[in-house]
N, C-alpha and C positions, 0 to 999 in steps of 0.2 A: 504494500500500500504506500503510495507516494502523496505527500501533501505539502502545502506551503506553511511555513512556520516563521516565527520571529523570536529573537532572543536579545537580551539586553547586554550591551557592551559596557566596558568599565566607565565610559564617559556618559552613559545614559542613553546612547543612541540605540534605537530598536532596529537591529539588522535582520533583514529577511533571509530566508534560506529554504532549501528543499530537503525534506526528511523522507527517507524511504525505509520502511520496515518490512521484514520478511512476512510472508503470509502465515497465518495460523498463530496460535498462542504458544509462547516459548515454555518449555519444560523448566528452564532455568535462565538466569540472566545471561544474555548473549553479549559478545564483543560489539564494540562500536567502531565505525570508521569515519574519519573526517576526510572528505573528498574536496580537493582544492582544484578549481578549474583552470584551464589555460587562459591566455590573454584575450580570447574571444568572449570570455565571460559565461554567464549562465545560458545554456541552450539545450535543445532536445538531446543532443549527443551526450552531454554530460549527465543529463537525467537518465538516459538509457544505460550508461555505465553504472550509475547508482543502482538502478533496478537489477542489473545483472549481478552485482556484488551482493545485494540484499537477498538474491536467490540462493546464495551460499549460506545464509543464516546470520548475516550481520546487519545491524542497523547503521544506515549511512546518512550522514548530514553533509550537504553542500552549503557552506555559508556564502552569501552574495557579497563579496568584498567590494564590488563596484557600485554598491547602492549608496555610497556616501557622497555622491555628487556627479558631475559630468564624467562620463566614462573615460575619455582620454586622460583626464587628470588622475582618475583612480588607477588606471593602468600604469601611468608613469610612476605614481607613488609606490605601487606594489612592486614594479620592476626595480625601482631604486632600493627598496627594502631587501629584495632577493640579492641584489648586488652587494649591499653593504652589511647585511645582517642586522639592521636596526630600522625600526619604523613602527608606526601605530598599527599597521596591518597585523603584526605579530600579536598585539594586544587583542585585536578582534578575533584572531584565530584561537587564542587562549580562551576567550569568552565562549567561542563556539564549542571548544573542547569541553569546557565545564558544563555547558548546557546539555551536550550529548551525554556526558557521563552521569548526569543527574536524571536522565529520562528513566521512567519505569521500564524494567526489562533489560536495561543496559548495565553491564558489569564495568564499573568505573576503573577497575584494575586491568582491564583488557581493551585498551583503546589503540587503534592503529591509524595511520595516515597514508593517503595515496594522493598523488598530484601529477599534473600533466603540464609540461613546458614551464611557464611561470609557476604553476602549482607544484611541479617537480622540485624546483628550487626551494619553495616553502617547505615541502616535505622533508628535505634534508636539513633545513634550519630547525624544524620541529624535532627531528630525530635527535638533536643534541640537547634538548631541554630536560630530558629525564621523565617526561610526562607520557611517553608513548612506548608501546611494547614492540612495535614493528612499523617500518616505513617503506613505502613503495613509490619511489620517484620515477617518472617517465621523462626522459630527455630533459633533466633539470640541471641548473647550474650548481656545480659542486663547490662547497667552501674550500678555500685554500688550506685551512687547517681545521681539524675537528677534535676538540678536547675530549669529547665523549660522544657516544651514539648508541641508539638502540639497534637491533638487527635491521638490516637494509636489503631489499631486493630491488635492483635498479635495472632499467632498460634504456638503451641508447641505439640510435641509428648510425651505422658506419659512414653513411654518405652525408651526414649532418655536419657541414663544414664549420658552422658557428660554434658547435660544442665538441669539437674534435678532441681536445685535451681532457675533457671532463671524466670519462670513464676511468682512465688511468689514474687521475688524481684521486677519484673517489675510492678506487680499489686500494691505492697506497694508504690512504688515511684509515680505511676500515681494517686493513691488514695490520697496521701499526697498533690500532686499538685492540685488536684481537676479538672483535665482535663478529657474530655470524653474519655472513653477507653473501649475496649472489649478484654480481655485476656482469651483465651480458650486453655485448654489442652485436647488433644484427647487421651484417655487412651489406645486405642487399637493399637496405632502406635508409631513409633520412628521418627528419623530424616529423612528429605527429603521425607515426605509422599505426598507432593503436586506434585512433578515432577517425571517422569519416570526415571529409571536408565540410565546413559549415555552410558553404555556398558554392555555386558553380564556378565563380571567378577563382576562388582558392583552388578548386579542383583542377582548373586549367593552367594557372600560373605557378602553383605551388612547386611542382617538380623542377622548375627552372630558376628558383631562388637558391641562395647559398644554403638554406636549410634543407633543400630537397624535400619539401613537404609532400606527403602523400600516404594514404591508407594502404596497408599491405596485409591482407588477411592471414597468410601463413605465419608471419612474424607476430601479428597481434594475437593469434590463437596460442602460439607458444608462450608469449609473454604472459598471457592470462593464466595459463596453466601453472607457470612458475610462481606468479603472485599468489594465486589461490592456495597452492601447496605451502608457500612460505607463511601465509597468514594462518592456515590451518595449524601449522606447527607452532608458531610463536604467539598466536592469539587464542586459538582453540585448545592448544596443548595436545594436539593429535599428531601422530607421526605424519611426515610429509606424504607418504603413500597411502594413508588411511582415508579413502574416499567413501562418501555415501553410496549405498547400493545402486542408486539410479545413475551414478557417474561411472560405475565400473564398466570397462570394456567387455563386450561379449566375446 
């Protein structure tokens, strides 16, 4: 079930968001996921990703970070925060996390974060806060240094020229920290390979930009399997290969 919600930020602002719950009544408190969208903002593709993840048994919240004013200014502020590691958007995301963790049926001790593009950068910043049990950044900017981190499953496109150094940087940081991680580069794809283009223009011009934008179903399917397995292990506490009966291959 997907619905529009609002939650109160630290400065009193009522931020809208989209909340997606799995169908049926939970037998026990379930993990929660904070989903941080890409620079295109809230759209049907992000809502579909939330519905897909909720189908795995997780409650998913997408906070609308661009609701604080004109979208171009909001985008610029958020991108600056991702680049510097400082900014009010991090306070808004923490308010979203608190709202999610306090929902009935959500286990506050099992909160994960997943993000795309700009959201992928935020997912790595949040991984260092000590408030999350797992992080899944997609083609996100990796911090130069990471003093700590929760377990991370990261996905990048090998043809994404803008983020070329990021996978190696992230791999090095996580290895030095000794935290569980899975950083994979998909050589045949570029940026935004997990989600379909938001419009026809992006579909046509995306592959010719330095980011090499474009959806790629085989890579997206593999990345999804990795993320779900990682979250099952680090949020659900199940072995990575422990799948529900409906997911088992015949």
